[in-house]
C-alpha positions as CSV (number, residue, x, y, z in Angstrom):
1,M,135.6,-55.3,109.3
2,T,139.0,-57.1,109.3
3,R,139.5,-60.7,108.4
4,H,140.7,-61.4,112.0
5,L,137.5,-60.0,113.4
6,L,135.4,-62.0,111.0
7,A,137.2,-65.1,112.0
8,C,136.7,-64.4,115.7
9,I,133.0,-63.9,115.1
10,A,132.8,-67.1,113.1
11,L,134.6,-69.0,115.9
12,V,132.3,-67.6,118.6
13,A,129.3,-68.6,116.5
14,M,130.6,-72.1,116.0
15,L,131.3,-72.5,119.7
16,A,127.9,-71.1,120.6
17,G,126.3,-73.6,118.2
18,R,128.3,-76.5,119.7
19,L,127.3,-75.4,123.2
20,A,123.7,-75.3,122.2
21,A,124.0,-78.8,120.7
22,D,125.8,-80.1,123.9
23,E,123.0,-78.7,126.0
24,R,120.3,-80.5,124.1
25,P,118.8,-83.4,126.0
26,N,119.3,-87.0,125.4
27,I,116.0,-88.7,124.5
28,L,115.1,-92.1,125.8
29,Y,111.9,-93.5,124.3
30,I,110.7,-96.5,126.2
31,M,107.9,-98.6,124.8
32,S,106.5,-101.7,126.3
33,D,104.1,-104.0,124.4
34,D,100.4,-104.2,125.6
35,H,101.1,-102.5,128.9
36,A,97.8,-100.9,129.7
37,A,97.6,-97.6,131.5
38,H,95.3,-99.1,134.2
39,A,98.1,-101.6,135.0
40,I,100.4,-98.7,136.1
41,G,100.1,-97.6,139.7
42,A,100.2,-93.9,138.9
43,Y,97.0,-94.1,136.9
44,G,95.2,-95.2,140.0
45,G,93.2,-98.1,138.6
46,R,92.0,-101.2,140.5
47,L,95.5,-102.7,140.3
48,A,97.3,-99.7,141.9
49,Q,96.9,-101.3,145.3
50,L,99.3,-104.1,144.2
51,N,102.0,-101.4,143.6
52,P,102.9,-103.0,140.2
53,T,105.1,-100.3,138.8
54,P,107.1,-98.3,141.4
55,T,109.9,-97.3,138.9
56,I,107.4,-96.2,136.2
57,D,105.4,-94.3,138.9
58,R,108.6,-92.3,139.6
59,L,108.2,-90.8,136.1
60,A,104.7,-89.5,137.1
61,K,106.0,-88.1,140.4
62,E,108.9,-86.4,138.8
63,G,107.3,-85.5,135.4
64,I,104.0,-85.4,133.7
65,L,101.2,-88.0,133.3
66,F,98.9,-87.9,130.3
67,E,95.4,-89.0,131.1
68,N,94.2,-89.0,127.5
69,A,96.9,-90.4,125.3
70,F,95.4,-92.6,122.6
71,V,96.5,-95.0,119.9
72,T,95.0,-94.5,116.5
73,N,94.9,-98.3,115.7
74,S,95.3,-100.6,118.6
75,I,97.5,-103.3,117.2
76,C,101.3,-103.6,117.4
77,T,102.7,-103.0,113.9
78,P,100.4,-100.0,112.9
79,S,101.0,-98.3,116.3
80,R,104.8,-98.5,115.8
81,A,104.5,-97.3,112.2
82,C,102.6,-94.2,113.5
83,V,105.4,-93.4,115.9
84,I,108.2,-93.8,113.5
85,T,106.5,-91.9,110.6
86,G,104.2,-89.4,112.5
87,Q,101.4,-90.5,110.2
88,Y,98.1,-92.3,110.5
89,P,97.9,-95.8,109.2
90,H,95.9,-94.8,106.1
91,R,98.8,-92.4,105.2
92,N,101.8,-94.6,106.0
93,G,100.1,-97.7,104.6
94,V,100.5,-99.9,107.7
95,Y,96.9,-101.0,108.3
96,D,97.6,-104.3,110.0
97,L,100.3,-106.8,111.1
98,G,101.4,-107.3,107.5
99,G,102.6,-103.7,107.2
100,R,106.2,-102.6,106.9
101,I,108.3,-99.4,107.0
102,E,111.3,-99.5,104.7
103,P,114.5,-97.5,105.7
104,A,113.7,-94.5,103.6
105,R,110.4,-93.9,105.4
106,Q,111.8,-94.4,109.0
107,T,111.4,-90.7,109.3
108,L,111.9,-90.1,113.0
109,A,115.3,-91.8,112.9
110,H,116.4,-89.8,109.9
111,E,115.3,-86.5,111.4
112,M,117.1,-87.3,114.7
113,K,120.3,-88.0,112.9
114,R,120.0,-84.8,110.9
115,A,119.6,-83.0,114.2
116,G,122.9,-84.4,115.3
117,Y,121.7,-87.2,117.5
118,Q,123.3,-90.6,117.7
119,T,120.4,-93.0,117.2
120,A,119.8,-96.6,118.4
121,M,116.8,-99.0,118.2
122,I,116.9,-101.9,120.6
123,G,114.3,-104.5,121.3
124,K,111.0,-105.1,119.6
125,W,110.8,-103.5,116.2
126,H,108.0,-105.4,114.4
127,L,108.1,-103.4,111.2
128,K,109.7,-106.2,109.0
129,E,112.2,-104.1,107.1
130,E,115.8,-103.4,108.4
131,P,115.9,-100.5,110.8
132,A,118.8,-99.1,108.8
133,A,117.9,-95.5,109.4
134,F,119.4,-95.9,112.9
135,D,123.1,-95.7,113.6
136,Y,122.8,-98.9,115.7
137,Y,120.1,-101.5,116.0
138,C,119.6,-104.8,117.8
139,V,116.1,-106.0,117.3
140,L,113.9,-109.0,117.8
141,P,112.7,-110.8,114.7
142,G,109.0,-110.2,114.4
143,Q,107.4,-110.9,117.8
144,G,110.5,-112.4,119.2
145,K,110.8,-114.9,122.0
146,Y,110.6,-114.4,125.8
147,H,113.3,-116.8,126.6
148,D,116.7,-117.2,125.0
149,P,115.8,-114.5,122.5
150,V,117.5,-114.1,119.2
151,F,118.3,-110.5,117.9
152,R,119.0,-109.2,114.4
153,T,121.8,-106.7,114.3
154,Q,124.4,-105.1,112.0
155,G,127.2,-107.2,110.6
156,D,129.0,-108.5,107.5
157,K,126.0,-110.4,106.2
158,P,122.9,-108.8,104.6
159,W,119.8,-108.2,106.7
160,P,118.4,-110.2,108.4
161,K,121.2,-112.8,108.6
162,N,123.4,-111.2,111.3
163,T,122.1,-112.5,114.6
164,I,123.0,-112.9,118.2
165,K,121.4,-115.0,120.9
166,A,120.9,-114.0,124.5
167,E,121.3,-117.5,125.9
168,G,119.7,-118.1,129.3
169,K,118.1,-114.7,129.5
170,H,114.6,-113.4,129.6
171,S,113.9,-110.8,126.8
172,S,113.3,-107.9,129.2
173,D,116.7,-108.6,130.8
174,A,118.4,-109.1,127.5
175,I,117.0,-105.9,125.9
176,T,118.1,-103.9,128.9
177,D,121.6,-105.5,128.9
178,I,122.0,-104.5,125.2
179,S,120.8,-100.9,125.9
180,L,123.2,-100.6,128.8
181,E,126.0,-102.0,126.7
182,W,125.3,-99.5,124.0
183,L,125.2,-96.6,126.4
184,K,128.5,-97.7,128.0
185,E,130.4,-98.6,124.8
186,G,128.5,-97.5,121.7
187,W,127.4,-94.0,122.6
188,N,129.6,-91.2,121.3
189,R,129.4,-88.7,124.1
190,E,130.2,-85.9,121.7
191,Q,126.5,-86.2,120.6
192,P,123.2,-86.4,122.5
193,F,121.6,-89.9,122.1
194,F,118.2,-90.9,120.9
195,L,117.5,-94.4,122.1
196,M,114.3,-96.3,121.4
197,H,114.2,-99.0,124.1
198,H,111.4,-101.4,123.2
199,F,110.3,-104.3,125.5
200,K,108.5,-107.4,124.2
201,A,106.8,-107.7,127.5
202,P,104.0,-107.9,128.5
203,H,102.7,-109.2,125.2
204,D,100.7,-112.4,125.5
205,Y,101.2,-115.1,126.0
206,F,102.9,-113.9,129.2
207,D,106.1,-115.8,129.9
208,N,107.7,-114.2,132.9
209,A,111.3,-114.6,134.1
210,P,111.5,-117.6,136.5
211,R,112.5,-115.3,139.4
212,Y,109.0,-113.8,139.4
213,Q,107.1,-117.0,139.6
214,D,106.2,-116.5,143.2
215,Y,105.1,-112.9,142.7
216,L,101.4,-112.5,143.4
217,A,101.1,-116.3,143.6
218,D,98.7,-116.2,146.6
219,V,97.1,-112.9,145.8
220,E,93.5,-112.6,144.6
221,I,93.7,-110.0,141.8
222,P,91.1,-107.2,141.9
223,Q,88.5,-107.8,139.2
224,P,86.8,-105.3,136.9
225,E,83.2,-104.7,137.6
226,T,82.3,-105.8,134.1
227,L,84.1,-109.2,134.2
228,A,81.5,-111.5,135.8
229,D,78.4,-110.2,134.0
230,P,79.8,-108.5,130.9
231,Y,76.6,-108.2,129.0
232,A,74.4,-106.9,131.8
233,G,72.4,-103.9,130.7
234,P,72.7,-102.1,127.4
235,F,76.5,-102.6,126.8
236,G,77.6,-103.0,123.2
237,S,75.3,-103.4,120.2
238,I,74.2,-105.9,117.6
239,A,77.8,-105.5,116.2
240,T,79.4,-107.0,119.3
241,R,76.5,-109.2,120.5
242,G,74.6,-110.2,117.4
243,A,70.8,-110.0,117.0
244,N,69.2,-111.2,120.3
245,D,72.8,-111.9,121.5
246,E,73.3,-114.7,119.0
247,L,77.0,-113.9,118.5
248,V,78.2,-113.4,122.0
249,R,79.8,-116.8,122.0
250,Y,81.6,-116.2,118.7
251,L,83.0,-112.6,118.9
252,A,86.0,-111.3,120.9
253,T,88.4,-113.6,122.8
254,S,87.0,-114.1,126.3
255,V,88.6,-114.6,129.7
256,G,86.0,-117.1,130.8
257,N,84.5,-119.8,128.6
258,R,82.0,-117.5,126.8
259,N,83.7,-117.6,123.5
260,V,83.7,-121.1,122.2
261,R,86.3,-120.4,119.5
262,R,89.0,-118.7,121.7
263,S,89.1,-118.2,125.4
264,Y,91.7,-117.9,128.1
265,A,89.6,-120.5,130.1
266,D,90.7,-122.9,127.4
267,D,94.2,-121.6,126.6
268,L,95.8,-120.9,130.0
269,P,95.3,-124.3,131.7
270,R,97.1,-125.9,128.8
271,L,99.9,-123.3,128.6
272,Y,100.3,-122.7,132.3
273,P,98.9,-125.6,134.3
274,E,101.0,-124.5,137.3
275,E,98.7,-121.5,137.7
276,F,95.7,-123.7,138.4
277,P,94.9,-126.1,141.2
278,D,96.5,-129.5,141.0
279,D,93.0,-131.1,140.8
280,Y,91.7,-128.6,138.3
281,D,88.8,-130.1,136.5
282,P,86.5,-127.6,134.6
283,S,83.8,-130.2,134.3
284,K,83.3,-129.9,138.1
285,L,83.2,-126.1,138.2
286,S,80.7,-123.4,137.4
287,D,81.3,-120.9,134.6
288,E,81.9,-118.2,137.2
289,E,84.6,-120.4,139.0
290,I,86.3,-121.1,135.7
291,Q,86.4,-117.5,134.8
292,R,87.7,-116.4,138.2
293,L,90.6,-119.0,138.0
294,A,91.4,-118.0,134.4
295,Y,91.3,-114.3,135.3
296,N,93.7,-114.7,138.2
297,A,96.1,-116.8,136.0
298,Y,95.9,-114.2,133.3
299,L,96.6,-111.2,135.5
300,R,99.4,-112.9,137.5
301,K,101.3,-113.8,134.4
302,F,100.7,-110.3,132.9
303,L,101.8,-108.5,136.1
304,R,104.9,-110.7,136.4
305,C,106.0,-109.6,133.0
306,V,105.2,-106.0,134.0
307,K,107.4,-106.4,137.1
308,G,110.2,-107.5,134.9
309,V,109.8,-104.3,132.8
310,D,109.7,-102.1,135.9
311,D,112.8,-103.7,137.5
312,N,114.8,-103.4,134.3
313,L,113.9,-99.8,134.0
314,A,115.3,-99.4,137.6
315,R,118.6,-100.7,136.2
316,L,118.5,-98.4,133.2
317,F,117.7,-95.3,135.4
318,A,120.4,-96.3,137.9
319,Y,123.0,-96.1,135.1
320,L,121.7,-92.7,134.0
321,E,122.0,-91.5,137.6
322,E,125.6,-92.9,138.0
323,T,126.7,-91.1,134.8
324,G,125.0,-87.8,135.6
325,Q,122.6,-88.2,132.6
326,M,119.3,-88.7,134.3
327,D,118.3,-85.1,134.5
328,N,119.7,-84.4,131.1
329,T,117.5,-87.0,129.4
330,V,113.9,-86.6,128.3
331,I,112.5,-90.0,129.4
332,I,109.3,-91.1,127.8
333,Y,107.4,-94.2,128.9
334,T,104.5,-95.6,126.9
335,G,103.0,-98.7,125.4
336,D,102.2,-99.5,121.8
337,Q,98.6,-99.5,122.8
338,G,96.3,-100.4,125.7
339,F,95.0,-103.8,126.7
340,M,91.8,-105.4,127.9
341,L,92.4,-107.0,131.3
342,G,89.1,-108.7,131.7
343,E,86.9,-105.7,131.2
344,H,83.6,-107.0,129.6
345,D,85.2,-110.4,129.7
346,Y,87.5,-109.3,126.9
347,Q,91.2,-110.2,126.4
348,D,93.7,-108.6,124.0
349,K,93.5,-105.1,122.5
350,R,92.0,-104.0,119.1
351,W,88.9,-102.4,120.6
352,M,88.2,-98.7,120.8
353,Y,87.0,-99.2,124.4
354,E,89.0,-97.2,126.9
355,E,91.3,-99.9,128.2
356,S,92.5,-100.7,124.7
357,Q,92.5,-97.3,123.1
358,R,94.3,-95.4,126.0
359,M,98.1,-95.6,126.0
360,P,100.1,-94.9,129.1
361,L,102.3,-91.8,128.6
362,L,104.6,-90.4,131.2
363,I,107.4,-88.0,130.5
364,R,110.2,-86.8,132.8
365,Y,112.6,-83.9,132.1
366,P,113.1,-81.8,135.2
367,K,114.8,-79.0,133.4
368,T,111.4,-77.9,131.9
369,I,108.7,-80.3,133.1
370,K,107.2,-79.6,136.5
371,P,107.1,-82.7,138.7
372,G,103.7,-84.2,139.5
373,S,102.0,-82.7,136.5
374,R,98.9,-84.2,134.9
375,T,97.0,-83.2,131.9
376,D,93.7,-84.3,130.2
377,A,94.8,-82.9,126.9
378,I,94.1,-85.4,124.0
379,V,97.2,-86.6,122.3
380,E,97.7,-89.4,119.8
381,N,100.6,-91.6,118.9
382,V,101.1,-89.7,115.7
383,D,102.0,-86.7,117.9
384,F,104.9,-88.6,119.5
385,A,107.5,-88.1,116.8
386,P,106.9,-84.3,116.4
387,T,107.2,-83.9,120.1
388,M,110.5,-85.8,120.4
389,L,111.8,-83.7,117.5
390,D,110.7,-80.6,119.3
391,F,112.6,-81.6,122.4
392,A,115.6,-82.2,120.1
393,G,115.3,-78.6,118.9
394,V,114.1,-79.3,115.3
395,K,110.8,-78.8,113.5
396,A,108.9,-81.9,112.3
397,P,108.9,-82.4,108.5
398,E,105.8,-81.7,106.5
399,S,105.2,-85.4,106.0
400,M,104.2,-85.8,109.6
401,Q,100.5,-85.5,110.4
402,G,101.1,-85.3,114.1
403,R,101.8,-82.1,116.2
404,S,104.2,-81.5,119.0
405,F,102.8,-81.3,122.5
406,R,106.0,-80.2,124.1
407,S,104.4,-77.0,125.3
408,I,101.7,-79.0,127.1
409,C,104.5,-80.9,128.9
410,E,106.1,-77.7,130.0
411,T,103.2,-75.6,130.8
412,G,100.4,-78.0,131.5
413,Q,98.2,-75.9,129.2
414,E,96.7,-76.8,125.9
415,P,97.2,-74.3,123.0
416,D,94.0,-72.6,122.1
417,D,93.9,-74.5,118.8
418,W,94.8,-77.9,120.2
419,K,92.8,-81.0,119.1
420,Q,89.6,-81.8,121.1
421,A,89.1,-85.3,119.6
422,A,91.1,-88.4,118.8
423,Y,90.6,-90.5,115.6
424,Y,90.6,-94.3,115.7
425,R,90.3,-97.0,113.1
426,Y,90.8,-100.8,113.5
427,W,91.1,-102.5,110.2
428,M,91.9,-106.2,110.9
429,H,88.3,-107.5,110.7
430,L,87.9,-110.7,112.6
431,A,91.6,-111.5,112.6
432,H,92.9,-113.7,115.5
433,H,90.5,-112.5,118.2
434,F,87.3,-112.1,116.2
435,N,86.9,-108.4,116.6
436,P,84.9,-106.5,114.0
437,A,86.4,-103.6,112.1
438,H,85.4,-100.2,113.3
439,V,86.1,-96.5,113.2
440,G,85.3,-93.8,115.7
441,I,85.9,-90.5,117.5
442,R,86.8,-89.9,121.2
443,T,86.4,-86.5,122.8
444,K,86.9,-85.6,126.4
445,T,83.3,-86.4,127.2
446,H,82.0,-88.9,124.7
447,K,83.0,-91.7,122.4
448,L,81.2,-92.7,119.2
449,V,82.1,-96.0,117.5
450,F,80.9,-97.3,114.2
451,Y,81.3,-101.0,113.7
452,Y,81.1,-101.3,109.9
453,G,82.1,-104.9,110.2
454,C,83.8,-106.0,106.9
455,D,87.2,-106.8,105.5
456,Y,89.2,-104.8,102.9
457,E,87.0,-106.2,100.1
458,G,83.7,-105.4,101.8
459,R,83.2,-109.1,102.6
460,N,83.0,-111.5,105.5
461,Q,80.5,-109.1,107.1
462,T,79.3,-108.9,110.7
463,P,76.4,-106.7,111.6
464,P,77.1,-103.0,111.4
465,A,76.1,-100.8,114.4
466,W,76.9,-97.6,116.3
467,E,77.8,-97.3,119.9
468,L,77.8,-94.1,122.0
469,Y,79.2,-93.8,125.5
470,D,78.9,-90.9,127.9
471,L,82.4,-90.9,129.5
472,V,81.5,-88.5,132.2
473,K,78.5,-90.4,133.5
474,D,79.7,-93.8,132.4
475,P,83.5,-94.0,132.4
476,K,83.4,-97.8,132.3
477,E,81.4,-97.8,129.1
478,T,78.5,-100.0,130.3
479,V,75.6,-98.2,128.6
480,N,75.3,-97.7,124.8
481,Q,73.4,-94.5,124.5
482,Y,73.1,-94.4,120.7
483,D,69.4,-95.1,120.6
484,N,68.6,-93.0,123.6
485,P,66.5,-90.0,122.4
486,E,68.2,-87.8,125.1
487,Y,71.4,-88.2,123.2
488,A,70.1,-87.6,119.7
489,D,71.8,-84.2,119.4
490,V,75.0,-85.6,120.7
491,V,74.9,-88.4,118.1
492,Q,74.2,-86.0,115.3
493,D,77.0,-83.7,116.4
494,L,79.6,-86.5,116.8
495,K,78.7,-88.1,113.5
496,A,79.4,-84.7,111.8
497,Q,82.7,-84.4,113.8
498,L,83.7,-87.9,112.8
499,A,83.0,-87.2,109.1
500,A,85.0,-84.0,109.3
501,L,87.8,-85.7,111.2
502,R,88.1,-88.4,108.6
503,E,88.5,-85.8,105.9
504,Q,91.0,-83.8,108.0
505,V,93.3,-86.8,108.6
506,G,92.9,-88.0,105.0
507,D,91.0,-91.3,105.6
508,T,88.9,-90.9,102.5
509,G,88.2,-94.5,101.8
510,E,89.9,-94.4,98.4
511,D,92.4,-97.1,99.4
512,F,89.7,-99.7,100.0
513,P,86.6,-98.5,98.1
514,A,84.5,-101.7,98.7
515,T,85.0,-101.1,102.5
516,E,84.1,-97.5,102.1
517,R,80.8,-98.5,100.3
518,V,79.8,-100.5,103.3
519,I,80.6,-97.6,105.6
520,Q,78.5,-95.2,103.6
521,E,75.7,-97.7,103.2
522,F,75.2,-98.0,107.0
523,W,76.2,-94.5,108.0
524,D,72.7,-93.1,108.5
525,Y,71.6,-96.4,110.2
526,D,67.9,-96.1,109.4
527,Q,65.3,-98.8,109.9
528,T,66.3,-100.4,106.6
529,D,69.9,-100.5,107.7
530,R,69.0,-102.1,111.1
531,A,66.9,-104.8,109.4
532,R,69.8,-105.6,107.1
533,A,72.2,-105.7,110.1
534,E,69.9,-108.3,111.7
535,Q,70.0,-110.3,108.5
536,I,73.8,-110.1,108.4
537,S,73.9,-111.3,112.0
538,H,71.9,-114.4,111.1
539,E,74.0,-115.0,108.1
540,Y,77.3,-114.7,110.0
541,L,76.0,-117.1,112.7
542,Q,75.1,-119.7,110.0
543,S,78.6,-119.3,108.5
544,V,80.2,-119.9,111.9
545,L,78.0,-122.9,112.6
546,G,78.9,-124.2,109.2
547,E,82.6,-124.1,110.0
548,G,82.0,-126.6,112.8
């Protein structure tokens, strides 16, 4: 074979490789903060009648909607760490809001760059360390501000001293402006782009842009069935209610005035008095009336922030349309977790209950994803990074525990060996919203939750207990079936599955042995354990009363 022929073959191979690279899709990963799936019209929840998300709904009409996408730890920093590393919290070390991911471990960004993508991280980062693995970044410091936000970016000074301020702008507008500017001026069109576009909204407290203040102002927001009487029937357990309900006023931030330590009935009138009647006087109102007013204020502020997200996505999509990139871009929309919007009179996330554990997940890429697709396949946020890398044409590194679900996007079918359960663990025992620490398993039909109720040292205990929900018969999780003899076999089976899943994902308990001892002590939950749980309930109540 002549040198000339070899050179020609090499040139053809090079051009073919370049063509393959050019044909690879851009990847736009959009993450909002605390945007629950049931606050998206396409998911068909009680808020769908308000048409809150027409732009996001477009992704469902033109792509695929995941009904069972779950966060592994429903709190901001751990969720984001799972996405950037493809690992569970006990593997990447980000258990709570104090965690961090240094540049060397920002695996997704590194792998995208190796694959030939130009990378950018814009908006809420919340992982403390410099996002230096990205080619470009412009991120909020920590939680960031809704109005006149400051951003940390690259520059002459060391991180985090290079800053810019979006004077006079709402964060959702500012983040979108920065992404559009990068797409117009920063993106090198010789490469496909990988852009992580992260909104701060709708994280509480919900400060919407002023232009949305009249939105839903005179609308009575549909309420969840479990708001007005959250503890009716056998919902919850001694872990969430206390012995003889002695802790219901001290656990879990409430919408109404149930929780005497933290409630929206107390917070919102102080923060947003304009959302309440001019003559608002809680001393003249019933608990039910106070709860209804707080709920409407809560949801209106939340949905105004959601509308700001949706409208800004319309701007972003319009630019992709104008430049001919819309159909050449894998567009992913999700949240960093779910959110309780008054269900069971709960506010915030952290819980393993459906509204908190479920993440919205919609993906549009018309070249390979059939429009209007839906799937009930179980996916977790540790699977996001491998899936994006798969769309980029590269294999996920061995360090990632997640698995690509690209084939599910493109076929609507689960592989024969696909996971049938999601793993969950919330570690921040009693932090901020007084939620007990817990671990659990969620299948397509049932959910088993174990509230072990202690901190990293096995202290500050709340009563341990188990909860089982039949998601087919009871999708709103109103009846704890753990002690129902008819479910004894289900309990036994799910406990065995949970133990096996803990071992499979590597949550061995070795990192916090004192916590693990508490888990093992109450795992069987015999009569001795139940008696001890009642004692712990009484002891915790006394400690709370002693604080006053």
